[in-house]
KEKE-3310 file (N, C-alpha, C; in steps of 0.2 Angstrom, whole numbers, plus 5000, padded with zeros to 4 digits):
npx = (5065:5070:5059:5049:5052:5053:5039:5034:5041:5034:5021:5022:5026:5014:5005:5012:5011:4997:4993:5001:4994:4983:4987:4994:4983:4975:4983:4985:4976:4970:4966:4952:4948:4961:4965:4957:4960:4972:4967:4959:4968:4975:4965:4963:4958:4951:4934:4922:4910:4896:4893:4903:4912:4911:4916:4924:4917:4907:4896:4879:4867:4855:4861:4870:4860:4856:4865:4870:4870:4877:4868:4857:4847:4854:4851:4842:4854:4859:4873:4885:4896:4913:4914:4904:4892:4877:4875:4864:4866:4858:4850:4838:4846:4856:4868:4881:4890:4904:4908:4921:4928:4937:4951:4961:4974:4976:4987:4987:4975:4981:4990:4982:4973:4976:4975:4962:4957:4963:4955:4943:4942:4944:4932:4921:4909:4903:4902:4900:4912:4914:4924:4922:4925:4926:4922:4921:4932:4943:4950:4944:4951:4962:4958:4955:4968:4972:4966:4968:4983:4984:4977:4962:4950:4938:4921:4922:4915:4907:4905:4900:4896:4898:4889:4884:4895:4897:4885:4890:4898:4909:4924:4936:4950:4955:4938:4928:4913:4904:4891:4877:4868:4855:4854:4858:4868:4883:4897:4906:4921:4935:4951:4965:4964:4972:4978:4973:4964:4954:4950:4945:4934:4926:4925:4916:4905:4901:4896:4881)
npy = (5192:5179:5171:5175:5170:5154:5153:5156:5144:5134:5135:5133:5120:5113:5116:5108:5096:5095:5094:5082:5073:5072:5071:5057:5049:5049:5043:5030:5021:5011:5015:5010:5011:5010:4998:4991:4988:4982:4970:4965:4961:4951:4941:4936:4927:4918:4914:4928:4936:4944:4956:4960:4965:4978:4985:4998:5007:5023:5025:5026:5040:5037:5026:5033:5041:5032:5029:5025:5036:5045:5045:5039:5024:5007:4997:4980:4967:4952:4943:4930:4922:4918:4909:4901:4903:4914:4932:4946:4961:4973:4969:4971:4977:4976:4980:4993:4993:4990:4991:4984:4985:4977:4970:4956:4959:4971:4982:4993:4987:4975:4979:4985:4975:4966:4976:4979:4966:4964:4975:4971:4960:4965:4973:4966:4963:4975:4982:4976:4970:4968:4962:4965:4957:4962:4953:4952:4958:4950:4935:4919:4909:4918:4926:4917:4913:4925:4928:4917:4919:4929:4926:4929:4933:4941:4941:4937:4943:4939:4950:4947:4951:4964:4973:4979:4985:4996:5003:5012:5020:5014:5015:5014:5005:5003:5003:5010:5009:5015:5012:5014:5009:5009:5004:5015:5023:5031:5036:5036:5031:5032:5025:5019:5019:5022:5014:5021:5030:5020:5014:5026:5028:5016:5017:5028:5023:5013:5021:5023)
npz = (5152:5151:5156:5148:5135:5141:5144:5131:5124:5131:5128:5113:5114:5118:5108:5098:5103:5104:5090:5085:5092:5086:5072:5073:5079:5067:5058:5063:5058:5043:5028:5020:5006:4999:5002:4996:4983:4983:4990:4980:4971:4979:4980:4968:4955:4964:4969:4967:4975:4966:4973:4978:4968:4965:4975:4976:4971:4975:4989:4986:4987:4994:5002:5010:5016:5024:5034:5051:5065:5078:5092:5088:5086:5088:5076:5074:5070:5066:5070:5065:5076:5079:5087:5084:5089:5088:5087:5092:5088:5091:5100:5114:5129:5144:5147:5142:5125:5116:5099:5089:5074:5061:5053:5048:5042:5046:5053:5063:5070:5075:5084:5093:5098:5109:5120:5120:5123:5137:5143:5141:5150:5161:5162:5158:5164:5165:5153:5137:5124:5108:5095:5078:5064:5047:5035:5023:5018:5020:5025:5031:5037:5040:5049:5060:5064:5067:5079:5087:5089:5096:5107:5110:5121:5119:5112:5095:5081:5064:5052:5038:5024:5026:5030:5042:5044:5034:5037:5046:5039:5035:5031:5036:5046:5062:5066:5078:5088:5099:5111:5122:5137:5133:5119:5111:5100:5104:5099:5085:5081:5071:5068:5078:5095:5110:5125:5136:5132:5126:5139:5146:5137:5140:5153:5154:5147:5157:5167:5175)
capx = (5066:5070:5053:5044:5055:5051:5032:5034:5042:5028:5015:5024:5027:5007:5003:5014:5009:4990:4992:5003:4988:4977:4990:4994:4974:4973:4988:4984:4971:4971:4960:4949:4948:4967:4966:4952:4965:4977:4963:4957:4974:4977:4961:4963:4957:4946:4927:4921:4903:4894:4892:4911:4916:4911:4919:4930:4913:4904:4890:4875:4863:4852:4866:4872:4856:4855:4871:4869:4874:4877:4862:4852:4845:4856:4846:4844:4856:4862:4880:4889:4903:4918:4914:4898:4886:4875:4874:4860:4870:4854:4846:4838:4852:4855:4874:4883:4893:4909:4910:4928:4927:4945:4953:4967:4978:4977:4993:4984:4971:4985:4993:4976:4968:4978:4973:4955:4958:4964:4950:4937:4943:4943:4926:4916:4903:4899:4901:4900:4916:4914:4928:4918:4928:4923:4925:4920:4937:4946:4949:4942:4957:4967:4954:4955:4975:4974:4963:4972:4990:4983:4973:4959:4945:4931:4919:4924:4909:4909:4901:4902:4895:4901:4883:4885:4902:4895:4881:4894:4904:4915:4929:4945:4951:4950:4932:4925:4906:4902:4883:4875:4865:4848:4855:4858:4874:4886:4901:4909:4928:4939:4958:4967:4964:4977:4974:4969:4958:4949:4949:4941:4928:4923:4922:4910:4900:4898:4892:4873)
capy = (5190:5171:5170:5176:5164:5149:5152:5154:5137:5130:5136:5129:5112:5113:5116:5103:5089:5093:5092:5077:5069:5072:5066:5051:5045:5048:5039:5023:5018:5009:5017:5004:5012:5009:4992:4986:4986:4976:4964:4961:4958:4945:4936:4935:4919:4916:4916:4933:4937:4951:4962:4961:4967:4985:4988:5003:5013:5027:5024:5031:5045:5033:5023:5039:5043:5026:5028:5026:5042:5045:5048:5035:5017:5002:4992:4973:4963:4945:4941:4925:4922:4913:4902:4896:4906:4920:4938:4951:4967:4978:4967:4974:4974:4980:4982:4996:4989:4992:4987:4987:4984:4976:4965:4953:4963:4979:4983:4996:4983:4969:4983:4987:4970:4965:4981:4977:4959:4966:4980:4965:4954:4970:4978:4962:4963:4981:4983:4971:4970:4963:4962:4963:4956:4962:4947:4953:4961:4946:4927:4917:4906:4924:4928:4912:4914:4932:4927:4911:4920:4935:4923:4934:4932:4945:4937:4938:4942:4940:4954:4943:4955:4971:4976:4983:4991:5000:5008:5015:5023:5008:5019:5012:4999:5000:5008:5009:5012:5015:5010:5015:5003:5009:5004:5022:5026:5036:5039:5032:5034:5030:5026:5017:5022:5022:5011:5025:5032:5016:5013:5032:5025:5010:5019:5032:5019:5010:5024:5023)
capz = (5146:5151:5159:5142:5132:5144:5143:5124:5123:5134:5122:5107:5115:5119:5102:5095:5107:5102:5084:5085:5095:5080:5068:5076:5078:5060:5055:5065:5054:5038:5024:5016:4997:4996:5003:4992:4977:4985:4991:4974:4969:4983:4979:4961:4954:4969:4968:4970:4973:4962:4976:4979:4961:4964:4981:4975:4971:4980:4990:4984:4991:4999:5007:5015:5021:5030:5039:5057:5066:5084:5095:5084:5090:5084:5074:5075:5066:5069:5066:5069:5080:5077:5091:5080:5092:5086:5091:5090:5092:5091:5105:5121:5133:5151:5148:5136:5121:5112:5093:5086:5066:5061:5048:5050:5039:5048:5058:5070:5074:5078:5089:5098:5100:5116:5124:5121:5127:5143:5146:5141:5156:5167:5162:5154:5169:5165:5146:5131:5121:5101:5090:5073:5059:5041:5034:5017:5015:5024:5024:5038:5041:5043:5056:5065:5065:5071:5086:5091:5089:5101:5112:5111:5125:5119:5106:5088:5077:5058:5047:5033:5019:5028:5030:5049:5044:5029:5042:5050:5035:5032:5028:5039:5051:5066:5066:5085:5089:5107:5112:5128:5138:5130:5113:5107:5097:5106:5096:5080:5081:5066:5070:5083:5101:5117:5131:5141:5128:5127:5146:5147:5134:5144:5160:5152:5146:5162:5172:5173)
cpx = (5065:5063:5048:5046:5053:5043:5031:5035:5037:5021:5016:5023:5018:5004:5005:5012:5001:4989:4995:4998:4984:4980:4991:4988:4973:4977:4988:4978:4973:4965:4959:4950:4955:4969:4963:4955:4969:4974:4960:4962:4977:4972:4961:4963:4953:4939:4925:4914:4902:4894:4899:4915:4916:4913:4922:4924:4909:4898:4886:4870:4859:4855:4867:4868:4853:4860:4868:4873:4873:4870:4855:4851:4850:4852:4847:4848:4860:4868:4883:4896:4907:4919:4907:4892:4884:4873:4869:4862:4865:4849:4845:4843:4852:4863:4875:4887:4898:4910:4917:4928:4935:4945:4960:4974:4981:4982:4990:4980:4976:4987:4988:4972:4970:4975:4965:4954:4958:4958:4943:4938:4942:4936:4920:4910:4899:4897:4904:4906:4915:4920:4924:4923:4926:4925:4924:4928:4942:4945:4948:4947:4962:4964:4955:4962:4976:4971:4966:4978:4990:4981:4967:4952:4937:4929:4920:4916:4911:4903:4904:4902:4898:4895:4883:4889:4899:4889:4884:4899:4908:4921:4936:4945:4956:4945:4930:4919:4905:4894:4881:4870:4857:4849:4857:4866:4878:4892:4903:4915:4933:4948:4959:4966:4969:4974:4970:4964:4952:4946:4944:4933:4923:4920:4916:4904:4896:4896:4885:4871)
cpy = (5181:5168:5170:5169:5157:5149:5151:5147:5132:5128:5132:5122:5110:5111:5110:5097:5088:5090:5086:5071:5067:5067:5059:5047:5045:5043:5031:5020:5017:5010:5011:5005:5009:5001:4988:4984:4981:4969:4960:4958:4951:4939:4934:4928:4916:4918:4922:4935:4945:4957:4965:4965:4974:4988:4995:5008:5016:5024:5029:5034:5041:5029:5027:5041:5038:5025:5028:5032:5042:5049:5042:5026:5012:4997:4985:4970:4957:4944:4934:4925:4918:4909:4898:4899:4913:4925:4943:4957:4973:4974:4971:4972:4979:4981:4987:4991:4993:4989:4989:4983:4983:4971:4962:4958:4970:4980:4986:4991:4978:4973:4984:4982:4967:4970:4979:4971:4961:4971:4975:4961:4959:4973:4972:4962:4970:4983:4976:4973:4966:4966:4960:4962:4957:4958:4947:4956:4956:4939:4924:4912:4911:4926:4923:4913:4920:4931:4923:4915:4924:4932:4928:4932:4934:4941:4941:4937:4943:4944:4952:4947:4962:4976:4980:4988:4997:5006:5013:5020:5019:5011:5017:5007:5002:5006:5006:5013:5010:5015:5010:5009:5003:5007:5009:5021:5032:5040:5033:5035:5031:5031:5022:5021:5019:5017:5015:5029:5026:5014:5019:5030:5021:5013:5025:5029:5015:5014:5025:5031)
cpz = (5145:5152:5152:5138:5134:5143:5137:5122:5125:5129:5116:5109:5116:5113:5097:5096:5104:5095:5082:5087:5089:5074:5068:5077:5071:5056:5058:5064:5047:5034:5020:5009:4995:4996:4999:4986:4979:4987:4985:4970:4972:4983:4972:4960:4959:4967:4972:4969:4969:4967:4979:4973:4961:4972:4981:4973:4976:4982:4988:4989:4996:5004:5012:5020:5026:5035:5045:5060:5075:5087:5091:5088:5086:5082:5075:5070:5070:5065:5070:5071:5078:5081:5090:5085:5088:5091:5088:5092:5094:5096:5110:5125:5140:5152:5141:5132:5117:5105:5091:5079:5065:5054:5049:5047:5041:5054:5065:5074:5078:5084:5096:5101:5108:5121:5126:5125:5134:5146:5146:5148:5162:5168:5159:5158:5167:5158:5142:5126:5114:5098:5082:5067:5052:5037:5027:5013:5018:5022:5031:5041:5042:5050:5061:5067:5069:5079:5090:5093:5096:5108:5115:5114:5123:5112:5099:5083:5069:5054:5041:5025:5020:5029:5036:5047:5039:5033:5044:5046:5031:5028:5030:5045:5055:5066:5074:5086:5097:5108:5119:5131:5136:5122:5108:5105:5101:5103:5090:5079:5075:5068:5077:5090:5106:5121:5136:5138:5127:5133:5147:5144:5138:5150:5159:5152:5153:5167:5170:5175)
residu = (MET:LYS:ARG:PHE:LEU:PHE:ILE:GLN:ALA:ILE:ILE:VAL:LEU:LEU:VAL:VAL:SER:SER:LEU:TRP:GLY:ILE:ILE:ALA:ASN:THR:ALA:CYS:ALA:VAL:SER:LEU:PRO:GLU:LYS:LYS:VAL:SER:LEU:ALA:GLU:LYS:TYR:LYS:GLY:GLU:LYS:VAL:HIS:GLU:SER:GLU:LYS:ASP:VAL:GLY:THR:GLU:LEU:ASP:ALA:VAL:GLU:VAL:MET:ASN:ARG:ILE:LYS:PRO:GLY:GLN:GLN:LEU:PRO:SER:MET:ILE:LEU:LYS:GLY:LEU:ASN:GLY:LYS:SER:TYR:ASP:VAL:GLY:ALA:THR:ARG:ASN:LYS:ALA:MET:ILE:LEU:SER:PHE:TRP:ALA:SER:TRP:CYS:ASP:PRO:CYS:ARG:LEU:GLU:ALA:PRO:MET:LEU:ASN:GLU:LEU:TYR:SER:LYS:HIS:LYS:HIS:GLU:VAL:ASP:VAL:TYR:GLY:VAL:ASN:VAL:THR:ARG:TYR:ASP:ARG:LEU:GLU:ASP:VAL:GLN:LYS:PHE:SER:ARG:SER:LEU:ASN:LEU:ASN:PHE:PRO:ILE:LEU:LEU:ASP:GLU:GLN:GLY:ALA:LEU:PHE:GLU:LYS:PHE:GLY:GLY:SER:ALA:PHE:PRO:THR:HIS:VAL:THR:ILE:ASP:ASP:HIS:GLY:ARG:VAL:ARG:GLU:ILE:ILE:ILE:GLY:MET:LEU:SER:GLU:ARG:GLU:LEU:GLU:ASP:LYS:ILE:GLU:ALA:LEU:SER:LYS:LYS)
# end
């Protein structure tokens, strides 16, 4: 009887831990639609481009069809870096790549950035790691402060109009996209990843 109860207790713990992993990953993401409202209030009185006035509207059918999905080739798109250089994320490359979309007000992004920094230092010869700030929903001065305060070494790219972010759904921060060395999208992951999960993703990408 005791053995039966022990086995039953283990099964319950496994189920609970599995559910907790799903809940934790979902919870560690900042939903963009909710943030758009507060951003509009925060930037009240500042100049807003016409394209930014309707950020809360639903993507139309054409935009949804044009979203990039796993298995598809990453299109060429040049983004300016915080360091002043230009980066073509869809260019032909001999290394795999991780794009991590973030914003300076995103708490999970702040928790995750040091882990990305460490993994970049460890794997930069095998995998490119780019932090893509969606500047449409941020302030450049806040982006600079974020990068300096965490002493980030991996390149920070500026998706100024949010065009690349929207191609991957553009729903929450952080959003991670893994791309193999042939330029094909492997995964689109919404939510913060643990250091072990990030390490696993990078190691899987670095395998030829």
